[in-house]
Backbone as a printed PyTorch tensor [residue, N CA C, xyz], in Angstrom:
tensor([[[-32.7410, -12.7810, -14.9550],
         [-32.9520, -11.3680, -15.2330],
         [-31.7190, -10.8520, -15.9720]],

        [[-31.9130, -10.1900, -17.1000],
         [-30.7550,  -9.7010, -17.8400],
         [-30.2530,  -8.3750, -17.2680]],

        [[-29.0940,  -7.9710, -17.7170],
         [-28.4240,  -6.7990, -17.1520],
         [-29.2430,  -5.5270, -17.3500]],

        [[-29.8210,  -5.3260, -18.5360],
         [-30.6250,  -4.1280, -18.7750],
         [-31.8110,  -4.0520, -17.8150]],

        [[-32.4480,  -5.1830, -17.5860],
         [-33.5740,  -5.2110, -16.6570],
         [-33.1050,  -4.9110, -15.2400]],

        [[-31.9600,  -5.4590, -14.8630],
         [-31.4200,  -5.2020, -13.5220],
         [-31.1020,  -3.7210, -13.3450]],

        [[-30.4560,  -3.1280, -14.3470],
         [-30.1020,  -1.7090, -14.2720],
         [-31.3670,  -0.8670, -14.1690]],

        [[-32.3570,  -1.1730, -15.0070],
         [-33.6160,  -0.4230, -14.9720],
         [-34.2830,  -0.5610, -13.6070]],

        [[-34.2650,  -1.7830, -13.0540],
         [-34.8620,  -2.0240, -11.7420],
         [-34.1500,  -1.2070, -10.6620]],

        [[-32.8240,  -1.1910, -10.7030],
         [-32.0600,  -0.4290,  -9.7080],
         [-32.3270,   1.0710,  -9.8450]],

        [[-32.3920,   1.5620, -11.0850],
         [-32.6680,   2.9890, -11.3090],
         [-34.0380,   3.3400, -10.7630]],

        [[-35.0210,   2.4840, -11.0340],
         [-36.3800,   2.7290, -10.5340],
         [-36.3990,   2.7510,  -9.0090]],

        [[-35.6830,   1.8120,  -8.3780],
         [-35.6170,   1.7980,  -6.9140],
         [-35.0110,   3.0900,  -6.3910]],

        [[-33.9350,   3.5470,  -7.0160],
         [-33.3040,   4.7860,  -6.5650],
         [-34.2110,   5.9910,  -6.7810]],

        [[-34.9050,   6.0120,  -7.9150],
         [-35.8130,   7.1290,  -8.1730],
         [-36.9510,   7.1260,  -7.1670]],

        [[-37.4800,   5.9290,  -6.8940],
         [-38.5710,   5.8290,  -5.9210],
         [-38.1210,   6.2820,  -4.5410]],

        [[-36.8890,   5.9590,  -4.1920],
         [-36.3640,   6.3310,  -2.8780],
         [-35.8730,   7.7750,  -2.8580]],

        [[-35.8530,   8.4030,  -4.0360],
         [-35.3560,   9.7740,  -4.1740],
         [-33.9590,   9.8960,  -3.5680]],

        [[-33.1440,   8.8770,  -3.8170],
         [-31.7960,   8.8630,  -3.2420],
         [-30.7600,   8.8960,  -4.3540]],

        [[-30.8630,   9.8530,  -5.2240],
         [-29.9250,   9.9710,  -6.3260],
         [-28.7180,  10.8330,  -5.9670]],

        [[-28.5340,  11.1020,  -4.6850],
         [-27.3780,  11.9020,  -4.2800],
         [-26.1000,  11.0930,  -4.4320]],

        [[-24.9810,  11.7660,  -4.3840],
         [-23.6860,  11.1150,  -4.6170],
         [-23.3870,  10.0060,  -3.6220]],

        [[-23.6710,  10.2220,  -2.3630],
         [-23.3640,   9.2150,  -1.3400],
         [-24.1470,   7.9240,  -1.5920]],

        [[-25.4220,   8.0510,  -1.9500],
         [-26.2410,   6.8670,  -2.2300],
         [-25.7390,   6.1490,  -3.4770]],

        [[-25.3530,   6.9430,  -4.4770],
         [-24.8400,   6.3620,  -5.7180],
         [-23.5460,   5.5860,  -5.4620]],

        [[-22.6320,   6.1930,  -4.7250],
         [-21.3480,   5.5420,  -4.4210],
         [-21.5790,   4.2640,  -3.6070]],

        [[-22.4500,   4.3230,  -2.6230],
         [-22.7370,   3.1500,  -1.7950],
         [-23.3400,   2.0270,  -2.6440]],

        [[-24.2530,   2.3650,  -3.5310],
         [-24.8780,   1.3750,  -4.3990],
         [-23.8480,   0.7260,  -5.3140]],

        [[-22.9940,   1.5430,  -5.9220],
         [-21.9850,   1.0100,  -6.8400],
         [-20.9590,   0.1600,  -6.0980]],

        [[-20.5650,   0.5780,  -4.9010],
         [-19.6180,  -0.2150,  -4.1070],
         [-20.2100,  -1.5760,  -3.7540]],

        [[-21.4950,  -1.5930,  -3.3970],
         [-22.1690,  -2.8480,  -3.0600],
         [-22.2460,  -3.7580,  -4.2860]],

        [[-22.6250,  -3.1960,  -5.4250],
         [-22.7290,  -3.9910,  -6.6590],
         [-21.3600,  -4.5170,  -7.0820]],

        [[-20.3370,  -3.6910,  -6.9560],
         [-18.9860,  -4.1090,  -7.3250],
         [-18.5430,  -5.2810,  -6.4490]],

        [[-18.8140,  -5.2010,  -5.1590],
         [-18.4250,  -6.2790,  -4.2510],
         [-19.1720,  -7.5590,  -4.5940]],

        [[-20.4870,  -7.4650,  -4.8160],
         [-21.2700,  -8.6510,  -5.1670],
         [-20.7440,  -9.2880,  -6.4520]],

        [[-20.5090,  -8.4630,  -7.4540],
         [-20.0250,  -8.9590,  -8.7360],
         [-18.6220,  -9.5320,  -8.5880]],

        [[-17.7730,  -8.8470,  -7.8620],
         [-16.4130,  -9.3190,  -7.6500],
         [-16.3800, -10.6610,  -6.9440]],

        [[-17.2370, -10.8130,  -5.9330],
         [-17.3040, -12.0830,  -5.2140],
         [-17.7580, -13.2100,  -6.1370]],

        [[-18.7540, -12.9210,  -6.9980],
         [-19.2450, -13.9330,  -7.9370],
         [-18.1690, -14.2880,  -8.9590]],

        [[-17.4610, -13.2730,  -9.4550],
         [-16.3990, -13.5340, -10.4200],
         [-15.2710, -14.3460,  -9.8050]],

        [[-14.9000, -14.0050,  -8.5960],
         [-13.8340, -14.7350,  -7.9030],
         [-14.2280, -16.2020,  -7.7060]],

        [[-15.4730, -16.4320,  -7.3080],
         [-15.9550, -17.8000,  -7.1030],
         [-15.9750, -18.5710,  -8.4300]],

        [[-16.4290, -17.9100,  -9.4970],
         [-16.4660, -18.5660, -10.8080],
         [-15.0540, -18.8780, -11.2950]],

        [[-14.1390, -17.9490, -11.1010],
         [-12.7500, -18.1560, -11.5040],
         [-12.1430, -19.3320, -10.7370]],

        [[-12.3880, -19.3680,  -9.4380],
         [-11.8680, -20.4570,  -8.6140],
         [-12.4380, -21.8020,  -9.0820]],

        [[-13.7380, -21.8460,  -9.3380],
         [-14.3790, -23.0890,  -9.7750],
         [-13.8280, -23.5440, -11.1200]],

        [[-13.5950, -22.5980, -12.0280],
         [-13.0640, -22.9350, -13.3520],
         [-11.6850, -23.5930, -13.2210]],

        [[-10.7900, -22.9600, -12.4970],
         [ -9.4410, -23.4990, -12.3660],
         [ -9.4150, -24.7960, -11.5530]],

        [[-10.3450, -24.9550, -10.6270],
         [-10.4330, -26.2150,  -9.8860],
         [-10.8250, -27.3430, -10.8400]],

        [[-11.7900, -27.0890, -11.7270],
         [-12.1770, -28.1200, -12.6950],
         [-11.0220, -28.4570, -13.6310]],

        [[-10.2890, -27.4350, -14.0730],
         [ -9.1310, -27.6700, -14.9460],
         [ -8.0780, -28.5160, -14.2090]],

        [[ -7.7870, -28.1400, -12.9620],
         [ -6.7870, -28.8630, -12.1690],
         [ -7.2110, -30.3190, -11.9500]],

        [[ -8.4840, -30.5200, -11.5700],
         [ -8.9820, -31.8760, -11.3250],
         [ -8.9370, -32.7200, -12.5990]],

        [[ -9.3070, -32.1300, -13.7170],
         [ -9.2640, -32.8540, -14.9940],
         [ -7.8260, -33.2440, -15.3370]],

        [[ -6.8970, -32.3210, -15.1120],
         [ -5.4910, -32.6060, -15.3820],
         [ -4.9360, -33.7070, -14.5030]],

        [[ -5.4340, -33.7930, -13.2660],
         [ -4.9880, -34.8620, -12.3690],
         [ -5.5240, -36.2250, -12.8180]],

        [[ -6.7380, -36.2390, -13.3370],
         [ -7.3480, -37.4900, -13.7790],
         [ -6.8390, -37.9250, -15.1590]],

        [[ -6.4700, -36.9530, -15.9930],
         [ -6.0760, -37.2390, -17.3730],
         [ -4.7610, -36.5210, -17.7030]],

        [[ -3.6410, -37.0490, -17.2560],
         [ -2.3510, -36.3800, -17.4970],
         [ -2.0550, -36.1420, -18.9760]],

        [[ -2.5800, -37.0010, -19.8480],
         [ -2.3460, -36.8250, -21.2800],
         [ -3.0410, -35.5940, -21.8390]],

        [[ -4.0260, -35.0480, -21.1250],
         [ -4.7500, -33.8530, -21.5760],
         [ -4.1370, -32.5540, -21.0380]],

        [[ -3.1270, -32.6420, -20.2270],
         [ -2.5690, -31.4580, -19.5760],
         [ -2.1330, -30.3600, -20.5500]],

        [[ -1.4580, -30.6940, -21.6730],
         [ -1.0800, -29.6140, -22.5910],
         [ -2.2910, -28.8120, -23.1020]],

        [[ -3.3780, -29.5200, -23.4150],
         [ -4.5860, -28.8470, -23.8940],
         [ -5.2130, -28.0290, -22.7680]],

        [[ -5.2400, -28.5860, -21.5780],
         [ -5.8260, -27.8770, -20.4360],
         [ -5.0460, -26.6090, -20.1100]],

        [[ -3.7230, -26.6670, -20.2410],
         [ -2.9030, -25.4660, -20.0130],
         [ -3.2530, -24.3970, -21.0450]],

        [[ -3.4470, -24.8020, -22.3020],
         [ -3.8260, -23.8350, -23.3470],
         [ -5.1790, -23.2040, -23.0280]],

        [[ -6.1280, -24.0050, -22.5500],
         [ -7.4470, -23.4840, -22.1770],
         [ -7.3100, -22.4970, -21.0230]],

        [[ -6.5520, -22.8700, -20.0020],
         [ -6.3630, -21.9930, -18.8420],
         [ -5.6650, -20.6950, -19.2510]],

        [[ -4.6530, -20.8030, -20.1110],
         [ -3.9500, -19.6020, -20.5760],
         [ -4.8860, -18.7140, -21.3990]],

        [[ -5.7140, -19.3290, -22.2330],
         [ -6.6820, -18.5570, -23.0270],
         [ -7.6800, -17.8410, -22.1440]],

        [[ -8.1520, -18.5280, -21.1100],
         [ -9.0810, -17.9190, -20.1670],
         [ -8.4210, -16.7400, -19.4650]],

        [[ -7.1770, -16.9270, -19.0500],
         [ -6.4370, -15.8660, -18.3850],
         [ -6.2660, -14.6630, -19.3130]],

        [[ -6.0060, -14.9110, -20.5820],
         [ -5.8450, -13.8220, -21.5550],
         [ -7.1470, -13.0340, -21.7040]],

        [[ -8.2690, -13.7380, -21.7790],
         [ -9.5620, -13.0570, -21.9080],
         [ -9.8500, -12.2190, -20.6670]],

        [[ -9.6020, -12.7770, -19.4940],
         [ -9.8370, -12.0440, -18.2520],
         [ -8.9630, -10.8050, -18.1800]],

        [[ -7.6850, -10.9520, -18.5400],
         [ -6.7600,  -9.8240, -18.5130],
         [ -7.1850,  -8.7450, -19.5030]],

        [[ -7.5620,  -9.1480, -20.6960],
         [ -7.9940,  -8.1840, -21.7150],
         [ -9.2470,  -7.4360, -21.3050]],

        [[-10.2020,  -8.1380, -20.6840],
         [-11.4380,  -7.4780, -20.2950],
         [-11.2450,  -6.5920, -19.0720]],

        [[-10.2460,  -6.8630, -18.2570],
         [-10.0130,  -6.0120, -17.0830],
         [ -9.2440,  -4.7310, -17.4600]],

        [[ -8.6010,  -4.7190, -18.6210],
         [ -7.8900,  -3.5200, -19.0420],
         [ -8.7170,  -2.6940, -20.0240]],

        [[ -9.8980,  -3.1910, -20.3860],
         [-10.7530,  -2.4520, -21.3290],
         [-11.5110,  -1.3610, -20.6530]]])
């Protein structure tokens, strides 16, 4: 399911429940933020674990792997400040 469909689905659920008040909105956003944050944290952990494991198996690739990890970190940092 793409993001637009998810957003539309959530809006429809809220409209159907007639719960567009501030408290419901804040609770919904807090729940979504936590779910997304947990998924991002897990993906980030898995990415760096694969990089670390690859570097342990192939020491000659470590310089390239460090560049990949640094590039990933730069993208994450840039998107979190946008």
